[in-house]
C-alpha positions in Angstrom: 127.9 157.9 89.3 124.4 157.0 90.5 125.5 157.3 94.1 127.2 160.7 93.5 124.2 162.0 91.7 121.9 160.8 94.5 124.1 162.6 97.1 124.0 165.8 95.0 120.2 165.7 94.9 120.0 165.0 98.6 122.3 167.9 99.2 120.1 170.2 97.3 117.0 169.0 99.3 118.8 169.2 102.7 120.3 171.9 104.8 123.9 172.6 103.8 126.1 169.5 104.4 129.9 169.4 104.0 132.8 167.1 105.0 136.0 168.4 106.3 138.6 166.0 107.7 135.9 163.2 108.0 133.6 165.5 109.9 130.0 165.8 108.9 128.9 169.4 108.9 125.3 170.3 109.3 123.8 173.7 109.3 120.5 173.1 111.0 118.0 170.3 110.9 118.4 168.3 107.7 115.4 167.3 105.6 116.7 164.0 104.2 114.2 161.9 102.4 116.2 158.7 102.7 118.8 157.4 105.1 122.2 159.1 105.1 125.2 156.8 104.7 127.9 157.7 107.2 130.5 155.3 105.8 132.7 158.1 104.5 132.6 159.8 108.0 133.1 156.8 110.2 136.2 155.0 111.5 136.2 151.6 113.2 138.3 149.3 115.4 138.0 145.7 116.6 138.1 144.9 120.3 138.7 141.1 120.6 139.2 141.4 124.3 135.7 142.9 124.7 137.1 145.1 127.6 138.4 148.3 126.1 137.1 151.6 127.2 136.5 154.6 124.9 139.8 156.2 126.0 141.7 153.0 125.3 140.0 152.5 122.0 140.9 156.0 120.9 144.5 155.0 121.3 144.1 152.2 118.7 144.8 152.6 115.0 141.3 153.5 113.8 140.6 152.4 110.2 138.3 153.9 107.5 134.9 152.3 107.6 135.1 151.1 104.0 138.0 148.8 105.0 135.8 146.8 107.4 134.9 143.3 106.2 131.3 142.2 106.0 130.5 140.5 109.2 127.7 138.5 107.6 130.1 136.9 105.1 133.0 136.1 107.5 132.9 134.1 110.7 133.7 136.1 113.8 137.2 135.7 115.4 135.6 135.0 118.8 132.2 134.0 120.0 131.9 137.5 121.4 133.4 140.4 119.4 133.1 144.1 120.1 133.4 146.7 117.3 133.9 150.4 118.0 132.7 153.0 115.5 133.4 156.7 115.8 132.3 159.8 113.9 132.0 163.5 114.4 129.1 165.8 113.5 129.6 169.6 113.5 126.5 171.6 114.1 127.1 175.2 112.8 123.6 176.4 113.6 122.3 177.7 116.9 119.6 175.0 117.1 119.8 171.4 118.4 119.6 168.8 115.7 117.6 165.6 116.3 118.8 162.5 114.5 118.5 158.7 114.6 121.5 156.4 114.3 121.3 152.8 113.1 123.9 150.1 112.4 121.6 147.2 111.6 120.5 144.4 113.9 123.1 143.3 116.5 123.1 142.0 120.1 124.1 145.1 122.0 124.5 148.7 120.6 125.6 151.6 122.9 125.9 155.2 121.6 128.1 157.7 123.5 128.6 161.4 123.0 132.3 161.7 124.0 132.2 159.4 127.1 128.6 159.9 128.0 126.1 157.1 127.2 123.2 158.7 125.4 121.3 155.7 123.9 121.1 151.9 123.7 119.7 149.3 121.3 120.2 145.6 120.4 118.5 142.3 119.9 119.3 141.0 123.4 117.8 144.0 125.1 114.3 143.1 124.0 111.6 144.3 121.6 111.6 147.8 123.0 115.2 148.3 121.8 114.7 147.1 118.3 114.7 150.5 116.5 117.4 153.0 115.9 118.9 155.2 118.6 117.5 158.7 118.8 120.1 161.4 119.8 120.7 165.1 119.8 123.5 167.1 118.1 124.4 170.0 120.2 124.5 173.5 118.5 127.7 175.4 117.7 129.9 172.5 118.5 131.8 169.5 117.1 130.0 166.4 118.6 132.2 163.3 118.8 130.3 160.1 119.0 131.4 156.5 119.8 129.3 153.4 119.1 130.0 150.1 120.8 128.6 147.2 118.8 128.7 143.7 120.4 128.0 140.6 118.4 127.5 137.2 120.0 128.3 134.4 117.6 127.5 135.1 114.0 126.4 138.6 113.1 122.8 138.7 111.8 123.5 141.7 109.6 126.7 143.5 108.6 127.6 146.5 110.7 126.6 149.8 108.9 126.6 153.4 109.9 123.6 155.5 108.9 121.7 158.6 110.1 118.1 159.4 109.7 115.6 162.1 110.5 112.2 161.1 111.6 110.9 161.6 108.1 113.6 159.6 106.4 113.4 156.9 109.0 109.6 156.4 108.5 110.1 156.4 104.8 112.8 153.7 105.0 110.7 151.8 107.5 107.8 151.7 105.0 110.1 150.4 102.3 111.5 147.8 104.7 108.0 146.6 105.6 107.2 146.1 102.0 110.5 144.3 101.4 109.9 141.9 104.3 106.3 140.9 103.4 107.5 137.8 101.4 109.7 136.8 104.4 106.8 137.2 106.7 104.7 135.0 104.4 107.4 132.3 104.3 107.3 132.2 108.1 103.5 132.2 108.3 103.1 129.5 105.7 105.7 127.3 107.4 104.1 127.7 110.8 100.7 126.8 109.3 102.2 123.7 107.7 104.0 122.6 110.8 101.0 123.2 113.0 98.6 121.3 110.7 101.0 118.4 110.3 101.7 118.1 114.0 98.0 118.1 114.9 97.1 115.7 112.1 99.9 113.3 113.2 99.0 113.5 116.9 95.4 112.6 116.0 96.7 109.6 113.9 98.9 108.5 116.8 95.8 108.6 119.1 93.9 106.4 116.6 96.6 103.9 115.6 99.3 104.1 118.3 102.0 104.2 115.7 105.2 105.7 117.1 106.0 107.1 113.6 103.1 109.5 114.0 104.2 110.4 117.5 107.7 111.3 116.5 106.5 113.2 113.4 104.0 115.1 115.5 106.6 116.1 118.1 109.1 117.1 115.3 106.4 119.2 113.6 105.5 121.0 116.8 109.1 121.7 117.6 109.6 123.2 114.1 106.5 125.3 114.6 108.0 126.7 117.8 111.4 127.2 116.1 109.7 129.1 113.2 107.8 131.3 115.7 111.1 131.9 117.6 112.9 132.8 114.3 110.1 135.1 113.2 110.1 136.8 116.6 113.9 137.3 116.5 113.6 138.9 113.0 110.5 141.0 113.6 110.6 141.5 117.4 107.3 139.9 118.3 107.8 139.1 121.9 110.6 139.1 124.5 109.3 135.7 125.8 110.3 134.0 122.6 113.9 135.3 122.5 116.8 133.1 123.3 115.8 129.4 123.1 114.9 127.9 119.8 115.1 124.2 120.7 116.6 123.6 117.2 118.8 120.7 118.3 115.9 118.8 119.8 114.3 118.9 116.4 117.0 116.6 115.0 116.8 114.3 118.0 113.2 113.5 117.3 114.0 113.6 113.6 116.4 110.7 114.0 113.9 108.7 116.1 111.3 109.2 113.4 113.5 108.0 110.6 114.7 105.0 112.5 111.1 104.1 113.4 110.0 104.4 109.7 112.7 102.0 108.4 112.8 99.7 111.4 116.5 100.5 112.1 116.5 99.3 115.7 115.3 95.8 114.7 116.9 95.5 111.3 120.3 97.0 112.0 121.1 97.1 115.8 124.7 98.4 115.3 123.6 101.3 113.1 120.9 102.1 115.7 123.6 102.3 118.4 125.7 104.6 116.3 122.7 106.9 115.6 121.7 106.8 119.3 125.1 108.1 120.2 124.7 111.0 117.8 121.2 111.8 119.1 122.5 111.9 122.7 125.3 114.2 121.7 122.9 116.4 119.8 120.5 116.6 122.8 123.4 117.3 125.2 124.8 120.2 123.1 121.4 121.8 122.7 120.8 121.5 126.4 124.1 123.2 127.0 123.1 126.1 124.7 119.8 126.4 126.5 121.4 126.5 130.0 124.0 129.0 128.7 121.3 131.3 127.2 118.9 131.1 130.2 121.3 131.3 133.1 124.5 133.0 131.7 123.2 135.2 128.9 126.4 135.1 126.8 128.7 132.5 125.2 131.0 130.8 127.7 133.3 129.2 125.2 135.4 131.9 123.4 135.9 130.0 120.1 133.3 131.0 117.6 133.8 127.8 115.7 132.1 125.8 118.5 128.9 127.7 118.0 129.1 128.4 114.3 129.7 124.7 113.6 127.1 123.6 116.2 125.0 122.6 113.2 127.6 119.9 112.4 125.9 117.4 114.8 122.4 117.9 113.3 124.0 117.5 109.9 125.7 114.3 111.0 122.3 113.0 112.2 120.7 113.8 108.9 123.5 112.4 106.8 123.6 109.2 108.9 119.8 108.8 108.6 120.1 109.4 104.8 122.7 106.7 104.5 120.7 104.2 106.6 117.6 105.0 104.5 119.5 104.5 101.3 120.8 101.1 102.5 117.4 100.0 103.7 114.8 98.0 101.7 111.9 99.9 103.1 109.1 100.5 100.5 108.8 104.1 101.8 112.5 105.0 101.4 112.0 106.9 98.2 109.7 109.4 100.0 112.3 109.8 102.8 115.2 110.2 100.5 113.6 112.9 98.4 112.5 114.8 101.6 115.9 114.5 103.2 117.7 115.6 100.1 115.6 118.7 99.8 116.1 119.6 103.4 119.9 119.1 103.2 120.3 121.1 100.0 117.9 123.9 100.8 117.7 124.1 104.6 121.1 123.0 106.0 124.0 123.5 103.6 123.4 127.3 103.1 123.0 127.7 106.9 126.1 125.6 107.7 128.4 127.6 105.4 126.7 130.9 106.3 126.1 131.7 102.6 125.4 135.3 101.7 124.1 136.1 98.2 123.5 139.6 96.9 120.3 139.7 94.9 118.9 142.4 92.7 115.6 142.0 94.4 115.8 142.9 98.1 112.6 140.9 98.9 114.3 137.7 97.8 117.5 138.7 99.5 115.7 139.1 102.8 114.7 135.4 102.6 117.8 133.8 101.1 120.2 135.5 103.4 118.3 134.6 106.6 119.2 131.0 107.6 116.0 130.3 109.6 113.9 131.3 106.6 115.6 129.0 104.1 115.7 126.3 106.8 111.9 126.6 107.1 111.5 126.2 103.4 113.7 123.1 103.5 111.8 121.6 106.4 108.4 122.3 104.8 109.4 120.4 101.7 110.8 117.6 103.8 107.6 117.4 106.0 105.5 117.2 102.9 107.5 114.2 101.7 107.5 112.7 105.2 103.7 113.0 105.4 103.5 111.1 102.1 105.8 108.5 103.6 103.6 108.2 106.7 100.5 107.9 104.5 102.1 105.3 102.4 103.3 103.3 105.4 99.8 103.5 106.9 98.4 102.2 103.6 100.9 99.3 103.6 99.8 98.5 107.2 96.2 98.6 106.2 96.9 96.4 103.2 98.8 94.0 105.4 95.9 94.0 107.9 93.4 93.4 105.0 95.6 90.6 103.7 95.6 89.0 107.1 91.8 89.4 107.4 91.4 88.0 103.9 93.5 84.9 104.8 91.4 84.5 108.0 88.2 84.7 106.0 89.6 82.3 103.4 90.2 79.9 106.1 86.7 80.3 107.4 85.3 79.8 103.9 87.5 76.7 103.4 86.1 75.3 106.7 82.6 76.0 105.6 83.1 74.3 102.2 84.6 71.4 104.0 81.4 71.1 106.1 79.4 70.9 102.9 81.3 67.7 101.8 80.2 65.4 104.7 76.7 66.9 104.3 76.5 65.6 100.7 78.2 62.3 101.5 75.8 61.7 104.4 72.7 62.2 102.2 74.0 60.2 99.3 75.0 57.3 101.4 71.6 57.2 103.0 70.1 56.9 99.5 72.5 54.1 98.5 71.6 52.3 101.7 67.9 52.7 100.8 68.4 51.1 97.4 70.5 48.3 98.9 67.8 47.5 101.4 65.2 47.5 98.6 67.4 44.9 96.8 67.7 47.0 93.7 71.4 46.5 92.8 71.2 48.0 89.3 69.7 51.3 90.6 72.1 51.3 93.5 75.0 50.8 91.0 73.7 53.7 88.8 73.2 55.8 91.9 76.7 54.9 93.1 78.2 56.0 89.8 76.5 59.3 89.9 77.5 59.6 93.5 81.2 59.0 92.8 81.1 61.6 90.0 79.4 64.1 92.3 81.9 63.5 95.1 84.8 64.0 92.7 83.4 67.3 91.4 82.6 68.5 94.9 86.1 67.7 96.2 87.7 69.4 93.1 85.5 72.5 93.1 85.7 73.0 96.9 89.4 73.7 96.6 88.7 76.8 94.4 87.4 80.1 95.6 85.4 80.4 92.4 84.4 78.1 89.5 82.6 78.6 86.2 78.9 78.7 86.2 78.9 75.7 83.8 80.8 73.6 86.4 78.4 74.6 89.1 75.4 73.6 87.0 77.1 70.3 86.1 77.6 69.5 89.7 74.0 70.7 90.5 72.6 68.4 87.7 74.3 65.3 89.2 72.9 66.2 92.6 69.3 66.7 91.3 69.5 63.5 89.2 70.3 61.6 92.4 67.5 63.2 94.3 65.1 62.4 91.4 66.1 58.8 91.7 65.8 58.9 95.4 62.2 60.3 95.3 61.1 57.9 92.5 60.7 60.6 89.8 58.4 62.6 92.0 59.7 65.9 90.5 61.3 67.4 87.5 64.2 69.8 87.2 65.0 72.3 84.5 67.6 75.0 83.9 66.9 78.1 81.8 69.5 80.5 80.5 67.1 83.3 79.8 69.8 86.0 79.7 72.1 84.2 77.3 74.8 84.2 79.9 78.2 82.8 78.9 78.3 79.9 81.3 81.9 79.1 80.8 83.0 82.8 81.3 81.1 83.8 84.4 82.5 82.6 87.7 80.7 82.2 91.0 81.5 80.6 94.4 81.1 76.8 94.4 78.0 75.2 95.9 76.2 78.6 96.1 73.0 77.3 94.3 72.8 73.8 95.6 71.5 74.5 99.1 68.5 76.4 97.8 67.7 73.7 95.3 68.0 71.1 98.1 65.8 73.3 100.3 63.2 73.5 97.5 63.2 69.7 97.2 63.1 68.9 100.9 60.7 71.7 102.0 58.6 72.3 98.9 58.3 69.0 97.1 58.7 66.3 99.7 55.1 66.7 101.1 53.5 67.7 97.8 50.8 65.2 96.7 51.2 65.7 92.9 54.2 66.0 90.7 56.7 68.8 91.5 59.1 70.8 89.6 62.2 72.9 90.4 63.4 75.4 87.8 66.7 77.4 87.8 66.6 80.5 85.7 69.8 82.4 85.0 69.8 86.0 83.9 72.2 88.9 83.8 69.9 91.9 84.5 72.7 94.4 84.4 76.4 94.3 83.4 77.5 94.0 87.1 75.1 91.5 88.6 74.0 87.9 87.9 70.5 86.8 88.9 69.9 83.2 89.7 66.2 82.4 90.4 65.3 79.0 92.0 61.6 78.3 91.8 59.6 75.3 93.1 55.8 74.5 93.0 55.8 72.9 96.4 53.6 73.4 99.5 55.3 76.7 100.5 57.2 77.7 103.6 54.2 78.1 105.9 52.9 74.6 105.2 56.4 73.1 105.5 56.7 74.7 108.9 53.4 73.2 110.0 54.4 69.7 108.9 57.7 70.1 110.8 59.5 67.4 109.0 62.5 66.3 111.0 64.6 65.7 107.9 63.7 69.0 106.4 64.4 70.8 109.6 67.8 69.1 109.9 68.7 70.0 106.3 67.5 73.6 106.7 69.4 74.1 110.0 72.6 72.9 108.4 72.7 73.6 104.7 71.0 76.9 104.7 72.8 78.2 107.7 76.2 77.3 106.3 75.4 79.0 103.0 74.2 82.1 104.7 77.4 82.3 106.6 79.4 81.8 103.4 77.6 84.6 101.7 78.2 87.0 104.6 81.9 86.2 104.7 82.2 86.6 100.9 80.5 90.0 101.0 83.0 91.0 103.8 86.0 89.6 101.9 85.3 91.1 98.5 83.4 94.2 99.6 80.4 93.1 97.5 76.7 92.9 98.2 75.5 89.4 97.5 71.9 89.2 98.4 69.3 86.4 98.7 65.6 87.2 98.5 62.9 84.6 99.3 59.4 85.1 98.0 56.3 83.0 98.7 54.1 82.3 95.6 50.3 82.3 95.7 47.6 81.6 93.2 44.7 83.9 92.4 42.8 82.6 95.4 45.6 83.1 97.9 46.6 79.5 98.1 50.4 78.8 98.3 51.8 77.4 95.1 55.5 77.4 95.8 58.6 79.4 96.7 61.0 81.6 94.7 64.5 82.3 95.8 66.5 85.0 93.9 70.3 85.0 94.4 72.1 88.2 93.3 75.8 87.6 92.6 78.3 90.3 91.4 79.7 89.3 88.0 83.4 88.3 87.8 85.4 86.4 85.3 
């Protein structure tokens, strides 16, 4: 009813139009506001031989147009199929009528008046032939028209038969532009994604030399070109982009990328050989299509199934990769599986089965029923998942590298801690030797007892990366007691916990304080005339840092340098140097900022009265 009403309205707006024996009768130039459907006035016939002339076709049994199947829904009988349309327009006026004929987008379209070619169109003829065919209807005559429509492979659109005036054509063109804006946005967004991902991956390959980034970059650039090619085919952007889409090569690089990501070549050599055969076949078929397009211009193989199911090899590649990823134990397989599932469901299955869905909204129908468009959507989704997989793989590589570096630093720290042990033993044995030479066996025995306890603590604590502050102070107390005995009670030692720090809870690297106390004794107090004192003050100035302050009232660094004590120099060059290297490695290993600040102390008259060393240690438990 709606169609009949629309035709009645159009009839009132136009010049008189009537149909007699399937002849469209026009009395002068019509004033159509929309395209005029010629289905009721058109007959058709199939030419599977692709060689019939107009006279030969006229001898065939021509069928009403409404009995023609939708070429978009059904696979063609051959890789090349010719469809003939014919209709008659009777012009009862004395004026020539100017009209435009369209039958949708097809490879070749030729319009004849009787047997005379009067116009051409078609996708394969280039951008200039994209529009409808303009023709004249001669006055006072029955004008018989024949249309030859050639489809190579699958038809892009079903064959229609419509007439337009210039006014109705531009009105329809305006509506078509608005209808295709979402499709254009899909292509544009997909191209932007592929270009960005390809460039980003190429840069990462340059930085890291990871083949995964290389294959991903090539695949993204190929998809960018294919999207540009598909958009040009749909919108007629450039003749240079027509013909070769390189779609098969996308899946060749795709297979290489997936195998690289899961280590297929090393982990499963037989599966890699199988996949490699598929990739070679896929590349060979795509090369054949390119050669056929560039040097022949039409399909050489008559069976349409060969071309229609040409997507079977890419699907085989993707499905094989999906199975291999599913069977792998790669930590990034979840990203790959999600991306591949989306691409198969959205981008490949509808294209393989040539699905055609009638939608109430033409804008969506323009996207859903165009295989390259839904393919781009599927590939964009997959590329997003694959970019996540690449990022996660890169993170795993960085974590592995950091773990290796951490082990290396741990080994260096272990070596440095091992160097501290003979340093202690050497000094302590010298003191025991001294007491033995002085024939003081009781003191030597007491010293030896403290020495054995100290050695046991040093050996135990040196095996740990961190110990409690209480354990460190216990070990330090034993060391200082031995030094006090060695220097005949020449100095005192005291520890202050001014910050009420929980000594059993806070952990620090072992032997981190001892070298500075040792340096204070040997540098500051050895050459002091009066009694000396070393104090260790512990304070937590903020929640994140522990401050340990070692203060002595010795002669100061300047005076110690002037005296140039050999023993002091020897102790400084070894103990302080080793501890400095330890702190540097610990900062590198844990990404912390342990700092040591040394300050000279002076009295009101500028005379040196000692040295203060402040050690800042990040708090840990």
